[in-house]
N, C-alpha and C positions, 0 to 999 in steps of 0.2 A: 504494500500500500504506500509506495513512495510518493505518489502524487498527493494522496490524502495527507500524509505527514508534512509535506511542504506547506500546504495551506493551513493546517492545524497549528503549526509552530511559527506562522508568520508573525511579525512584530505587531502589525496592526491589521485586524480583520475588517471585512466590509461593514459589519455591524457597527464597530467602533467609529469608522470613518463617516458613515451616514449619520450617526448620533452627533458626532463632533461638528459636522457640516450644518446640521439643523441648529445646534446650539450657537454656533458662530453667526448664523443668519439672524436668529432672534436677538442676540447681543448687538449686532450691527443695527438692526431695526430700532432697538431700544435706545441706542446711542443717538441715532438720527432724531428720534422723537424728543429726547431730552434736549438736544441741541436746538431744534426748531421751536419747541414749545416753551423752553425756559431761557436758554441763552440768547436766542435771537427773537424772542417773543415781542419785546418792547420795540425793536426796530421794525418788525412786520406791522405792528399796530400803528406806529407813526406813519409808515408808508401808506397804509390803508386810509388813515384819516387825511393824509395829504391828497391822495387821489380823489377822495370824497369831496373835499371842499373845493379843489380845483375844478372838478366836474360841475359843481353847483355854480361856481363863478363863471365858467364858460357859458352855461345855460342862461344866466342872468344877463351877461353881456350881449348875447344874441337877441334877447327879448327887451333890451333897454328901449324905453320910449314906446313900448307896445302897451295895449290895454291891460294885459295880464301881468305886467311887470311888478306893480305895487302889490298886487294880490299875492304873488309868490313870495315877495320879501316879507309881507305880513305873516304868512303861514310859517315860513322858515324861522322867523324871529320868535313868534309867540306860541306856536304849536310844536315845532321840531326842536325848540331850545337851541337854535343855531343863530345867535345874534348876527345881524347884518347891518352895517353902517355905510352911509354914503356921505362923504365929506368933500369940501373944497380944499384948496391948497392950504388955507389958514386953519383948517381943522374944524370949521363950522359945519354943523349938520345940515344937509340939504333937505332931508325929510323932516316933517313936523313930528313933534312928540305924540300927537294924537294918532298918527298912523302907526307908529311903533309901540304905542301904549307904554311908554317908559316914564315913570314918575320921578326918578332920580338919575342924575348923570352917572354913567358907567365909568369906573376907574380905568377900565381898559382903554377908553377913548383918550385919556390923558397920556397913558403909557405909550400908546401907539405913536403919538406925535412927538414925544420927548425922546424916544429911543430908536425910532425907525424912519428910514427914508426909502422911497422906491428906487430900485436899481436902474441900470441902463435899459433894461427890457420893460420898464414901467410896472414892476411887480415886486412884492416882498413875500417872504415865506419864512416864518420862524416861530419858536415857542417862547412864551413869556409867562411869568408868574402872575397869578391873580392877587393883587394887594389886599383885597377884601376878605379872602379865604386863605388861611395858611396851608401850604402844601398843595394848593390847587394851581393848575396851569391851563393856559389857553394856547391853541394853535391858531396863529393869525395868518391870513392870506389876504394880501392887498394887491389891487390891480387898477390901472387907469381905465375908468369906465367911459369917459368922454373927454376929448381934448378940446380946450377952448381956444379962442383967438390969442389970448395971453396965457402964460403959465398959471397965473393966479386964478384964471377961469376954469382950470381943469377940474373934472369931477372924478372922485376916486371911490372904488367899492372895496369895503373890508368885510371879511367873513371871519367870525370867531367861533371856534369849536372847542368846547371844554374837554380836556383829556381826563379819562378815568384813571384812578390809581391802579397800577399794575401789581402792587405788592400782594394784595389779597388774592388776586387772580392767579399770580404765580404760585402762591402757597397751595391753593386748591389743585392746580395742575400738577405740582410736584407730588402731592399725596396720591392723586389719581395715577400718575405715571409709575410710582413705586408699586402700586397694586397691580397695574397692567403688566409691568415688567415681570413680577413674580409669577403671575398667572401664565404668562407667555412662556417663561422658562420651564415651568412644570409641564405645561401642555407640549412644548417642543420635545422634552425628554421622553414623555410617554409616547407621543406620535412617532418620534424617530426610532424608538425601540420596536414599535409595532411595524412600521414600514420596513425597517432593516430585516426584521424576522421574515416578513413576506417576500422580500427581495432575495435574501440569502438562502432561504429554504430550498427552492428549486436548484440553485447552484450547488448546494451541499449534496443534494440527491444525485445531481449529475456527476459530481466529483466522486462520490461513493461508487456509482456505477462504472465510472471510468477506471477506478481502481480494480474492479473485477475484469474489465477489458484488458488492462495491463497484465493480468495474470493469465491471459489467453482464453478467457471465457467469452465466447462469441454469442451464446444463447441469452443475451440480455437485451433489454429495451430501455432506452433513455427516456425519462418522463420530463416534460416541460411544465407548463401551467403558469398561472398568475399573470404573466405578461408575454407579449409577442416575441421579444428577443429570446426568452428562455425556450419557447416553442421552436423558434428557428434554430437555436443551438442544438436542441434535442434532435430535431430532424436531420441536421448535418451530421451529428454524431451517430445516429442510427444508420444513415447512409454509409458513413465511414466504417462502421462495424460490419455492415453487410459486405462492403468491398474487401475489408481485411479478412473476413471469413473466406471469401472466394479466393483471395490471394494465398491464404494459408493452405487451402485445399489444393490449389494449383502447385504450390511449393512442395507439399507432401507427395502429390502425384508425380511431379517432375523428378524428385529425388528417387521415388520408387522406379520410375521408368528408366532413369539414367543408370541406376544400380542394376536393373535387369539387362539393359543394353550392354553394359560393361562386363557383366558377369560371363556372358557366353563367349565373347572373343578371348577374354582373359583365361577362361577355363580351357579353351582350345589351344591357346599358346602354351599354357603350362603342360597340357597333356602331350602335345607333339614335341615339346622340348624334352620331356621325360622319355618319350619313345626314341628320340635321337640318342639320348644318353644310354638307354638300356637295350634298345633293339636294333636300330638301323645305323648306328655309328659307323660300322664297318661296311655297310651296304650303300654304295654311292647313289644308286638309283632311288632307293627308299628314303635315304637321308635327304636327297634333293626334293623329293615330293613333300616330305614332312616340313622342310624349310620353307617351301612355297606356301604351305598352309599357314605357317607362322607369319610369313610376310603379308599374306592376304588379310589375316586377322588383325595384324598390326596396322595395315592400311585402313581397315574398317574402323579401328579405334581412333586413328588419326582423323578420319573423316567425321566421326561422331564428335570428337572434341572440337574440331573446327566449326562444325555446325552449331554446337552449343555456344561457342564463343561468339559466332555471328548473331545468334538469337539474342544473347545477352547485350551485345552492342546496339542492336536495332531497338530492342525494347527499352533500354536505358536512355536512348536518345543521344548517345555519345558519338555516334558516327555521323558524318556529313556527306552530302552528295557532291560529286565533282561533275557538274553538268557540262555537256558539250553537244554540238549538233552531230547526230549519228544517222547514217543511212540504215534504218532498222530493217528494211527489206534485204539488203545485202548481208547484214549481220545474221538474220534469221536463216537465210540460205546457207551461210557458212556453217552454222551450228547443225542444221539438218544434214548437210554433207558429211560432217564429222560422224554423226550417228549412223548414217547410211553406210559409210565405209566400214564401221565397226560391226554392224548387225545385219547387213544385207545377206551375208552368208548363212545366217540363222533364219532366214525367211522373212525378216521384217521389211515392210515397205512404207516409205515415208512420202506422203502426197502433200505437195506444197502448192497453195493456190494464192497467187498474187501477180497481177499483171502490170504493176507500176512501181517505181522507186519512191519510197516514202521516207521522210526525214522527221525526226523528233529530237527534242532536247532531253537527254537522259544521262545517267551515270553509266558509262560504257561497261565497266567491269561488273557492276551490280545487275545491270539489265541483262547482260549475257548469262549471269547466274539464274535469273528468272527463266530465260528461255531453256537453259539446260534442265532445270528442275521440272518444268512443265512437260518437256518432251520425255524425260525419264518417267514421270508419273503416267503419261499416256502409254508408254511402252509397257510398264508394269501391269496396267489394267486393261489393255486391249484384248480383243477376242482371239479366237483361233485363227482368224484370217491374218493376224499380226499386222494390221494396217493402222498407221498413225496419220491423222489429218491435221495439217497446220495451214491456217489461212490468215491473210492480212487484208482488211477492207478499209478503203478510204471513205470516211463519213464527212459531215459538214466541216467540223473543226477537230475531229478526232481520228485516230487510227484504232481500229478494233482488231485484236488478236484473238484467235480461237484455236484451241488445242483439243482435238477430239479423238476418242478411242471407240472401239466397237465391242467393248466388254459388257459385263452384266449390269452396269449402272449402279447408282447409289440410292438406297432407300431414302424416302423423303425426310424421315426423322433424323437422318444422319448428315444431311447436306451441310448444316452449319458447323458440324464437328470436324469436318475434314481439314479445316484450317488450324486446328489445335495441334500443339506439339505432341509428338509420339502417338498421334492417332492413326490407326490403320484399319482399313476395311477387312472384314473377315473374308478371306479369299484363299482357297487352297491351291490355286494355280501357281506353278513355279514362276518366279520372277527373275528377269535378267539382272535386275538391281535389287540387292537386299535392302538398301536404304537405311536411313537412321530414324525415320519417322518425323523429321524436321523440315523436309523439303518444302511442303506447301506453307508451313508456318513462316519460313524464310521468305518465300514469295510474297505472302501477305504483307509482311513488314516492309519489304522493298517497294511494293506497289503503293502502300500508304505513304511512304516517304516521297514518292513521285506524284502524290495526289491523284492517283488513278482510280477509276471505277473498276470493280472486278466481281466475279461471281462464278457459279457453277450451274449448268443446265444438265439435268440428268433424269432418267426414268429407268426403272428396273427392267432389264432385258433389252434396253435400247442404247446402251453406252452412255458416255458422259462427255460434256464439253466445258472446259475451263476457259473463261474469256476475261479479257481486261481491255480497257480503253485509255489511251494516253493522248495528250494534245499534239496535234500536227502543226509543225511550224513551216512546212514547205514540202516541195517534192522536186526530184531531179530526174 
């Protein structure tokens, strides 16, 4: 359980990290609340009041000298508790006391003209103490309402907004924030543990199941659940388990087949070597026959090892193609000529059908190996007439190769298996080539490297045709 052990003894688990992230988030939010509600609260309040009275001032300026102007000033002053004054340059009120309903002079009026002057933009904005109430303050906004012919004829609008004391409000907010922060921390701890448990549980189950897979147990199923990512991971692991199971079965089968293939020639070599030692050492004719058997079996071993190495290179993807333009018609003719010279005396007939020169871009050495293996396969499985048919056909953008025999054919349930390593059809007919059982598997790998289409057409009692198609780049 090495995988499980690594996760179990990790310094920080997923549960702890989720809990800590939630806690940090709550702390961060609490700090923001404290900063904005306590530290910057007074500044926010002043900015809010500033926007409020400036907005009122702009509305009154637009409606100056309209019928509703004095009514709005009356309502703001007497009902909204927002004193509004209109003065001339000397500080004399323009509006009568009957409109404003003011019985006594406001001390703010005096302070305004003793401490403040309009700036270059004809407005002022500041906070002043209220001399009539200790600790009370007013926010004052003044602006030029109407410009006269002379500066002394200018009319000015002043708005006074009393500021509330922030001390009591801040105290209430602090108490509330303490309670909210404590509740949030407790809630975050509980929620983080609950969420972390839900998130970690499927991962823990997947980890435990992966530990069984690491021990070689392929009869397992990974369970997801809770969230989509866990389901996707479980599906991927189940697929990987299925593929690993197939690979393991193929590995076992390959080892078994290789052991079987090696055992026979090794047994023959040992037996004939002992015969030379014990029986035919002094008999030149028998000794030579026995030596020939040893040489043949050694060649068979060498061929088997070479084929295994080729399969390993192709399937591992470590070999690369060396592509060049090849006259495949001429190459096929030469390969057929070689076999014809070797086996025509045994009654084998090779029939080649192609009426033009076709050129393709292939790896010359590997492509010749494909031709050799497919012709050998056709020789081994052809019928009693010993005829092997090879044809090349020019299609639209492809060249189609067909290798046909007149043998017993292949059962439909075995068509896909013929490409597997060490697979052989049950056939008692003597074969010119003993073979290693890797010929078609090598062909398959080489054709896939060339991005070629390939397949087998066969019916029992009617022979078989192995075909493949490669891209045509021209003809000569």
